[in-house]
C-alpha positions in Angstrom: 1.7 29.3 -48.6 -0.7 27.0 -46.7 -0.7 23.4 -47.6 -3.6 21.4 -49.1 -4.2 17.6 -49.0 -3.9 17.4 -52.8 -0.8 19.6 -52.8 0.9 17.4 -50.3 0.2 14.3 -52.3 1.6 15.8 -55.5 4.6 17.6 -53.8 8.1 16.2 -54.2 10.1 15.0 -51.2 11.4 17.6 -48.8 10.2 20.0 -46.1 6.7 21.3 -46.8 5.7 24.3 -44.7 2.1 25.1 -43.7 2.9 28.2 -41.7 2.8 29.1 -37.9 5.6 26.6 -37.3 3.8 23.5 -38.9 6.0 21.6 -41.3 5.8 18.2 -43.0 9.0 16.3 -43.8 7.9 14.2 -46.8 9.7 11.1 -48.1 7.8 9.2 -50.8 4.3 8.2 -49.8 4.9 8.9 -46.1 6.1 11.8 -43.9 6.4 13.2 -40.4 4.6 16.3 -39.0 6.8 18.7 -37.0 5.9 21.8 -35.0 8.9 24.2 -34.9 8.9 27.0 -32.3 11.1 29.4 -30.4 11.6 29.4 -26.6 14.4 30.3 -24.2 16.6 31.2 -27.2 16.2 27.7 -28.7 14.3 26.4 -31.8 13.1 22.9 -30.9 11.1 20.7 -33.2 8.2 18.8 -31.8 6.9 15.7 -33.6 3.1 15.6 -34.2 2.8 12.2 -35.8 3.1 10.5 -39.2 1.5 11.4 -42.4 -0.9 10.3 -43.9 -2.1 8.6 -40.6 -2.3 12.1 -39.1 -4.1 14.3 -41.7 -3.3 17.9 -42.4 -6.4 19.0 -40.5 -5.4 16.9 -37.4 -1.8 18.3 -37.6 -3.1 21.9 -37.6 -5.3 21.2 -34.6 -2.4 19.7 -32.7 -0.2 22.7 -33.7 -2.8 25.1 -32.4 -3.0 23.2 -29.0 0.8 23.4 -28.5 1.0 27.0 -29.8 -1.5 27.9 -27.0 0.8 26.4 -24.4 3.7 28.4 -25.9 1.7 31.6 -25.5 1.3 30.8 -21.8 5.1 30.7 -21.5 5.3 26.9 -21.3 7.5 24.7 -23.4 5.2 22.4 -25.4 7.7 19.4 -25.3 8.1 19.7 -21.6 4.3 19.9 -21.1 3.7 16.8 -23.3 6.4 14.8 -21.4 4.8 15.7 -18.1 1.4 14.6 -19.4 2.9 11.3 -20.5 4.4 10.7 -17.1 1.2 11.5 -15.4 -0.7 9.2 -17.7 1.8 6.4 -17.2 1.6 6.8 -13.4 -2.2 6.6 -13.6 -2.0 3.5 -15.8 0.5 1.8 -13.4 -1.8 2.6 -10.5 -4.7 1.1 -12.3 -2.7 -1.9 -13.5 0.4 -2.4 -11.3 3.1 -5.0 -12.1 3.1 -8.1 -10.1 6.2 -6.9 -8.1 4.4 -3.7 -7.2 1.4 -5.6 -6.2 3.4 -7.9 -3.9 4.8 -4.9 -2.1 1.3 -3.4 -1.9 -0.2 -6.6 -0.4 2.8 -7.2 1.9 2.5 -3.7 3.3 -1.2 -4.3 4.0 -0.5 -7.7 5.7 2.8 -7.1 7.5 1.1 -5.7 10.7 -0.2 -9.3 11.2 3.2 -10.9 10.6 5.9 -11.6 13.2 8.7 -8.9 13.0 6.7 -7.1 10.3 7.1 -10.1 8.0 10.9 -10.4 8.4 11.1 -13.4 10.8 8.9 -15.7 8.7 10.4 -14.2 5.5 6.9 -14.0 4.0 8.2 -12.4 0.8 11.2 -14.8 0.3 9.5 -17.4 -2.0 8.0 -14.6 -4.1 11.2 -12.6 -4.3 13.3 -15.6 -5.2 11.1 -17.6 -7.5 8.1 -15.6 -8.8 9.2 -12.0 -9.2 12.3 -12.7 -11.3 10.0 -14.5 -13.8 6.9 -12.3 -14.0 7.5 -9.4 -11.6 7.6 -6.7 -14.3 4.4 -7.8 -16.0 1.2 -5.9 -15.4 -1.1 -8.1 -13.3 -3.9 -7.9 -15.8 -1.6 -9.4 -18.4 -0.5 -12.4 -16.3 -1.7 -15.7 -17.6 -1.9 -19.2 -16.2 1.2 -20.0 -18.3 3.2 -17.2 -16.7 2.5 -18.6 -13.2 3.2 -22.2 -14.5 6.5 -21.1 -16.0 7.5 -19.4 -12.7 6.7 -22.4 -10.5 7.7 -25.3 -12.8 11.5 -25.1 -12.1 11.0 -25.9 -8.4 7.6 -27.7 -8.5 9.1 -31.2 -8.2 12.7 -30.5 -7.0 11.8 -28.0 -4.1 8.1 -28.8 -3.6 7.6 -27.3 -0.1 9.1 -24.1 -1.3 7.0 -24.2 -4.5 3.9 -24.6 -2.4 4.7 -21.6 -0.3 5.4 -19.6 -3.5 2.1 -20.8 -5.0 0.1 -20.0 -1.8 1.5 -16.5 -1.5 1.0 -15.8 -5.2 -2.6 -16.8 -4.7 -2.9 -14.5 -1.7 -1.5 -11.6 -3.8 -4.1 -12.2 -6.5 -6.9 -12.7 -4.1 -6.1 -9.5 -2.2 -5.6 -7.6 -5.4 -9.0 -8.7 -6.7 -10.6 -7.4 -3.5 -8.7 -4.1 -4.0 -10.4 -3.8 -7.4 -7.5 -4.6 -9.7 -8.1 -6.5 -12.9 -6.9 -10.0 -11.9 -8.4 -13.4 -11.1 -7.1 -15.8 -8.4 -8.2 -18.7 -10.7 -5.2 -17.8 -12.9 -3.0 -19.1 -10.1 -5.3 -22.1 -9.2 -5.4 -23.3 -12.8 -1.6 -23.2 -13.0 -1.4 -25.6 -10.1 -3.6 -28.0 -12.1 -1.2 -27.9 -15.1 1.8 -28.4 -12.8 0.4 -31.7 -11.7 0.3 -33.7 -8.5 3.6 -34.3 -6.7 4.0 -37.3 -4.3 6.1 -35.4 -1.8 7.0 -37.1 1.5 7.8 -34.5 4.1 11.1 -34.9 5.9 10.7 -34.6 9.7 13.2 -32.8 11.8 15.7 -35.3 13.1 15.1 -36.1 16.7 17.3 -37.8 19.3 15.8 -41.0 20.7 14.4 -40.3 24.1 16.4 -43.2 25.5 19.6 -41.4 24.3 18.8 -38.0 25.8 20.6 -38.6 29.1 23.8 -39.5 27.3 23.6 -36.4 25.1 22.8 -34.2 28.1 26.0 -35.5 29.8 28.1 -34.8 26.7 26.9 -31.2 26.6 28.5 -30.5 30.0 31.3 -28.7 28.1 31.0 -26.4 25.2 30.3 -23.0 26.6 27.1 -21.0 26.0 26.0 -23.0 23.0 26.1 -26.3 24.9 24.3 -24.7 27.9 21.6 -23.3 25.6 21.1 -26.8 24.2 20.8 -28.2 27.7 18.3 -25.5 28.5 16.2 -26.4 25.5 16.3 -30.1 26.4 15.1 -29.3 29.9 12.5 -26.6 29.0 11.4 -28.0 25.6 10.9 -24.5 24.2 11.6 -23.6 20.6 15.1 -22.2 19.7 14.0 -18.5 19.4 12.6 -18.5 22.9 15.6 -20.1 24.5 18.3 -18.2 22.6 16.8 -14.9 23.8 16.2 -16.0 27.4 17.2 -13.4 30.0 17.3 -13.3 33.8 14.7 -10.6 33.9 12.1 -13.0 32.4 12.5 -15.4 35.3 10.7 -15.0 38.6 11.2 -17.8 41.2 10.9 -21.1 39.3 8.8 -19.7 36.4 10.2 -18.3 33.1 7.8 -16.1 31.1 8.6 -16.2 27.4 7.5 -12.8 25.8 4.9 -13.1 23.1 7.3 -11.8 20.4 9.4 -15.0 20.9 6.4 -17.3 20.9 5.5 -19.1 17.7 2.2 -17.9 16.1 0.6 -15.1 14.2 1.2 -11.6 15.4 -1.5 -10.2 17.7 -2.8 -13.8 18.2 0.0 -15.1 20.5 0.5 -14.4 24.1 3.4 -14.8 26.6 4.0 -18.4 27.7 4.9 -19.5 31.2 7.5 -22.3 31.6 7.9 -24.0 35.0 11.6 -24.6 35.7 13.1 -27.6 37.3 16.0 -27.4 39.9 18.4 -28.5 37.2 17.2 -25.7 34.9 17.5 -23.1 37.6 21.1 -24.2 38.2 21.9 -23.5 34.6 20.2 -20.1 34.9 22.3 -19.3 38.0 25.5 -20.3 36.4 24.9 -18.3 33.2 23.7 -15.2 35.0 26.9 -15.1 37.0 28.9 -15.1 33.7 26.8 -12.7 31.6 24.2 -10.9 33.8 21.0 -10.5 31.9 21.2 -12.4 28.6 21.8 -16.0 29.5 23.3 -17.5 26.4 25.6 -15.0 24.7 27.5 -15.4 21.4 30.0 -13.1 19.7 29.6 -9.4 20.1 27.1 -9.8 23.0 24.3 -11.2 20.8 22.4 -14.4 21.5 23.9 -17.7 20.4 22.7 -18.8 16.9 20.6 -21.7 15.7 23.4 -22.6 13.3 25.9 -22.5 16.1 23.9 -25.1 18.0 23.5 -27.3 15.0 27.3 -27.2 14.3 28.0 -28.1 18.0 25.7 -31.2 17.7 27.4 -32.1 14.4 30.7 -32.0 16.3 29.3 -34.5 18.8 28.2 -36.8 15.9 24.6 -36.2 17.0 22.1 -36.2 14.2 19.2 -34.9 16.2 18.4 -31.2 16.0 17.4 -28.7 18.8 13.7 -28.7 17.6 13.8 -32.5 17.7 14.2 -32.5 21.5 10.5 -31.7 21.6 9.8 -34.9 19.7 12.1 -36.8 22.1 10.0 -35.6 25.0 6.7 -36.2 23.4 7.7 -39.8 22.5 9.0 -40.3 26.1 5.5 -39.3 27.3 3.9 -41.7 24.9 6.1 -44.6 25.8 6.2 -44.1 29.6 2.7 -42.6 30.2 4.4 -39.8 32.1 1.4 -37.5 31.8 -1.9 -37.1 30.0 -2.4 -35.5 26.6 -3.4 -32.0 27.7 -0.4 -31.6 29.9 2.1 -32.9 27.3 0.7 -30.6 24.6 0.6 -27.6 26.9 4.2 -28.2 27.8 5.0 -27.9 24.1 2.8 -24.8 23.8 0.5 -26.5 21.3 -3.0 -25.4 20.9 -5.5 -28.0 22.1 -9.2 -28.3 21.7 -11.4 -25.9 19.7 -11.5 -22.2 20.0 -14.7 -22.3 21.9 -13.4 -24.9 24.4 -10.2 -22.8 24.9 -12.3 -19.8 25.7 -13.6 -21.6 28.7 -10.6 -23.7 29.7 -8.1 -20.9 30.3 -5.7 -22.6 32.7 -2.1 -23.1 31.5 -1.8 -26.2 33.8 1.3 -24.7 35.4 1.3 -26.8 38.6 0.7 -30.0 36.7 3.4 -29.1 34.2 5.9 -28.5 37.0 5.5 -32.1 38.1 6.2 -33.4 34.6 9.1 -31.0 34.0 10.7 -32.2 37.3 10.3 -35.8 36.3 11.7 -35.1 32.8 14.7 -33.3 34.4 15.4 -36.3 36.7 15.3 -38.6 33.7 17.5 -36.3 31.6 20.1 -36.1 34.3 20.1 -39.8 34.9 18.6 -39.7 38.3 15.7 -42.0 37.3 15.4 -44.8 34.8 13.1 -44.9 31.7 10.3 -46.5 33.7 8.2 -43.6 34.9 5.0 -43.9 36.8 2.2 -41.7 35.5 2.1 -38.5 37.5 -1.1 -37.2 39.1 -3.4 -35.4 36.7 
């Protein structure tokens, strides 16, 4: 017999059947609607909601909807589960978690990053410090306090890292906003205000005094490929990545052309860099090529020597200066001895000089003028000349 609203209210606890598979399991003043049906030799029960929140009329409508699916040979429970999954996927697409958004923004940006973002480890500050805290939260639900809580553990103790994490979180929010997601970059900006100002004094990379470079160069006479690579860096003043991957095929005559993928800068905005080589540098190239062939400075398993290996070698010599600091040694030598003018010194270090407009007209890489300076620097490094250097032409 079909149920009525009054009949349900007055009925005792138990299973109340309405017909066509609809049943109410009543307990006191509440209950649960169930649609019971037969399919594939089974008799599953499908919940349709709670009574009295779901009325008798609403329960019948729901029963009719799922009975129609059953007549089409589809299992109502499976259909409903599929619908829920589709709805969840749509909701996630409309409001992704912060972790999903990081991946989305990273994929859109990585074509502009060196090594598809792996060399500069663009994601690292986010993966280590932000995503563990708020990565699972939908971006529309992220508050200023969430960002503040993620950054506060490192804001004062690891401020440079915290700034990177802040900047990249802001990039993610800004890009997401442009993509149409419900988020506001001001959420990140305001978190920075709450975190407060930090009086952080940056630590410069330790550099060997230029006056001590000849002594260090002499002490690097032994030590295998690592020592020779350090000598090569002192003489050429290139960055570690460029030197460690140097190969004989990149050198023609007395010019070494560093490929763009080992030159510092944003992908697609850097170009190969020519380095004039002194006679001393060419002697290192000749010696190393006889030992290894193409790759000049080879570590274990035929791979380039490592940055850490070079630092450990310097530690063994009780030298506090770092490979990158040799560039500072040279630049201070130039300042103190007036060895060359500003443009030549900065070009030797592959630093951008002047404005973009000026560079579009002044396109020379000053190779001949740099050759003179590199020869003079090599003579000083090898002890052939004293610290008193007369300014070279140009």
